[in-house]
C-alpha positions in Angstrom: -37.0 202.4 -66.1 -34.4 204.2 -67.7 -33.7 201.3 -70.2 -37.4 201.0 -71.0 -37.5 204.8 -71.6 -34.8 204.8 -74.0 -35.4 201.4 -75.8 -36.3 201.5 -79.5 -39.7 201.3 -80.6 -40.8 197.9 -81.6 -43.7 197.6 -84.1 -46.1 200.1 -85.5 -48.0 200.6 -82.2 -45.0 201.6 -80.4 -43.9 204.0 -83.2 -47.5 205.5 -83.1 -47.2 205.7 -79.3 -43.8 207.5 -79.6 -45.3 209.8 -82.2 -47.9 210.9 -79.8 -45.2 211.7 -77.2 -43.5 213.9 -79.8 -46.8 215.8 -80.2 -46.9 216.2 -76.5 -43.4 217.9 -76.8 -44.6 220.1 -79.3 -47.7 220.9 -77.3 -45.5 222.2 -74.6 -43.5 224.2 -77.0 -46.9 225.6 -78.5 -48.2 226.6 -75.2 -45.1 228.5 -74.3 -45.1 230.3 -77.6 -49.0 231.0 -77.8 -50.5 230.8 -74.2 -49.3 231.2 -70.7 -47.9 229.5 -67.7 -50.7 227.5 -66.7 -51.1 225.9 -70.5 -47.3 225.2 -70.1 -47.6 223.4 -67.0 -50.7 221.5 -68.0 -48.8 220.0 -71.1 -45.8 219.5 -69.0 -47.8 217.3 -66.9 -49.2 215.5 -70.0 -45.8 215.0 -71.3 -44.5 213.6 -67.9 -47.4 211.1 -68.1 -46.4 210.0 -71.6 -42.9 209.5 -70.5 -44.0 207.5 -67.4 -45.9 205.1 -69.6 -43.0 204.4 -71.6 -40.6 204.0 -68.8 -43.1 201.5 -67.2 -43.0 199.3 -70.1 -46.6 199.5 -70.8 -47.9 197.6 -73.8 -47.8 199.8 -76.8 -51.6 199.8 -77.4 -52.2 201.0 -73.7 -49.4 203.5 -74.0 -50.7 205.1 -77.1 -54.3 205.2 -75.9 -53.1 206.9 -72.8 -51.1 209.4 -74.6 -53.9 210.4 -77.1 -56.4 210.7 -74.4 -54.3 213.0 -72.5 -53.4 215.1 -75.4 -57.4 215.2 -76.2 -58.2 216.2 -72.7 -55.6 218.9 -72.4 -56.2 220.5 -75.8 -59.8 220.5 -75.2 -59.2 222.7 -72.2 -56.9 225.0 -73.9 -59.1 225.5 -76.9 -62.2 225.6 -74.9 -63.8 222.8 -76.8 -65.5 221.6 -73.5 -67.7 224.9 -73.6 -68.5 224.4 -77.2 -69.3 220.7 -77.0 -70.7 220.0 -73.5 -70.9 216.3 -74.1 -67.1 216.1 -74.8 -66.2 216.7 -70.9 -68.0 213.5 -70.1 -66.5 211.6 -73.0 -63.1 212.5 -71.7 -63.9 211.5 -68.4 -65.0 208.3 -69.6 -61.9 207.6 -71.7 -59.2 209.1 -69.5 -60.3 207.3 -66.5 -60.4 204.2 -68.2 -57.0 204.0 -69.5 -55.4 205.7 -66.5 -57.2 203.1 -64.4 -55.8 200.1 -66.7 -52.4 201.8 -66.6 -52.7 202.0 -62.6 -53.7 198.4 -62.2 -50.6 197.3 -64.4 -48.4 199.3 -62.2 -50.0 197.8 -59.0 -49.3 194.5 -60.2 -45.7 194.9 -61.0 -44.4 197.4 -58.4 -42.5 197.0 -56.1 -42.5 193.4 -57.4 -44.6 191.5 -59.5 -47.8 190.0 -57.9 -47.3 186.2 -56.9 -51.1 185.5 -57.5 -52.5 188.4 -59.7 -56.1 189.1 -59.8 -58.0 187.8 -62.7 -61.6 187.9 -64.2 -64.2 189.5 -62.2 -61.4 190.4 -59.3 -59.3 192.1 -61.9 -62.5 194.1 -63.0 -63.2 195.1 -59.5 -59.6 196.3 -58.9 -59.5 198.3 -62.2 -63.1 199.7 -61.1 -61.6 200.7 -57.8 -58.6 202.4 -59.0 -60.8 204.3 -61.5 -63.0 205.4 -58.7 -60.1 206.7 -56.7 -58.7 208.6 -59.8 -61.9 210.1 -60.3 -62.5 211.5 -57.0 -58.7 212.8 -57.1 -59.6 214.5 -60.4 -62.4 216.3 -59.1 -60.5 217.3 -56.0 -57.9 218.8 -58.7 -60.7 220.6 -60.6 -62.0 222.1 -57.3 -58.5 223.2 -56.3 -57.8 224.7 -59.8 -61.2 226.7 -59.7 -60.1 228.4 -56.5 -56.3 228.6 -57.0 -55.9 228.7 -60.8 -58.8 229.9 -62.8 -62.5 230.4 -62.1 -63.2 229.4 -65.6 -62.7 225.9 -64.7 -66.3 224.2 -64.6 -67.2 222.8 -61.1 -70.5 222.4 -59.4 -72.7 219.4 -58.2 -73.9 218.5 -61.8 -70.5 218.5 -63.2 -69.0 216.6 -60.4 -71.6 213.9 -60.4 -71.5 213.6 -64.0 -67.8 213.3 -64.1 -67.8 210.8 -61.4 -70.4 208.7 -63.4 -68.5 208.9 -66.4 -65.1 208.1 -64.8 -66.8 205.0 -63.2 -68.4 203.6 -66.4 -65.0 204.2 -68.1 -63.0 202.2 -65.5 -65.6 199.5 -65.5 -65.2 199.3 -69.4 -61.6 199.3 -69.0 -61.6 196.4 -66.4 -64.2 194.2 -68.6 -62.0 195.0 -71.6 -58.8 193.5 -69.9 -60.7 190.5 -68.6 -62.2 189.6 -71.9 -58.7 190.0 -73.6 -56.9 187.6 -71.3 -56.3 184.9 -73.9 -54.9 187.4 -76.5 -52.5 190.2 -76.5 -53.7 192.4 -73.6 -53.3 196.1 -73.4 -52.1 195.9 -69.9 -49.4 193.4 -70.6 -45.6 194.0 -70.9 -43.9 195.3 -73.9 -40.4 194.4 -72.8 -37.5 192.6 -74.7 -39.0 189.2 -73.7 -42.5 189.7 -74.7 -43.7 187.3 -77.2 -44.5 188.8 -80.8 -47.9 187.6 -80.6 -48.5 188.7 -77.2 -49.7 185.2 -76.1 -50.4 184.0 -72.6 -47.5 184.2 -70.2 -48.4 180.8 -68.3 -49.4 182.7 -65.2 -52.7 182.8 -63.8 -55.0 185.6 -65.4 -53.8 185.5 -69.0 -51.0 187.6 -70.9 -51.6 191.0 -69.2 -49.6 189.4 -65.9 -46.0 188.9 -67.6 -43.4 187.1 -65.9 -41.2 189.0 -63.4 -38.2 189.4 -66.1 -40.6 190.9 -68.6 -40.6 194.5 -69.7 
């Protein structure tokens, strides 16, 4: 994982993803200067997630998408955009759960070792949807604990929770379908390691290019 974290970016997508990581670091510094401990911890958590996606050898497209969504979610909370644009909360839950479920699916396939017969097609969609459902529930638990332990300004309640869960499920379903449809091409959940093909083509394993061989990335 350390080697993947320190590798040089290969291609424009990887450089964009690293640029978003730099914005994550700048966000931590901005929170330290202009806000308080809660905001600093929030952006540190975002930066940790951004570093983990790189260390995991995530495909640059999924890597960049995850970083961008995490930054949007965190800055929307800090700048009170959720209160100003109510629909933004559902949009962020949709996008964030989708990219995180896709990322979790990739990590699940690869660790502790690559899956011998990875799920494909409808099974892959079901796995991503299941991971998204779990992440959505954990997210709502986090909001509830945050409301009681950190700040009463965190929006909780029956309508908010049900809406967030629905958006998260739809986002993870969309991510699963996208992965299944993109199997013949360079898939966003595939490896980005040193042995990955330039075109991101099929690895020869069941399920398409987002199931890289064991020695990839």
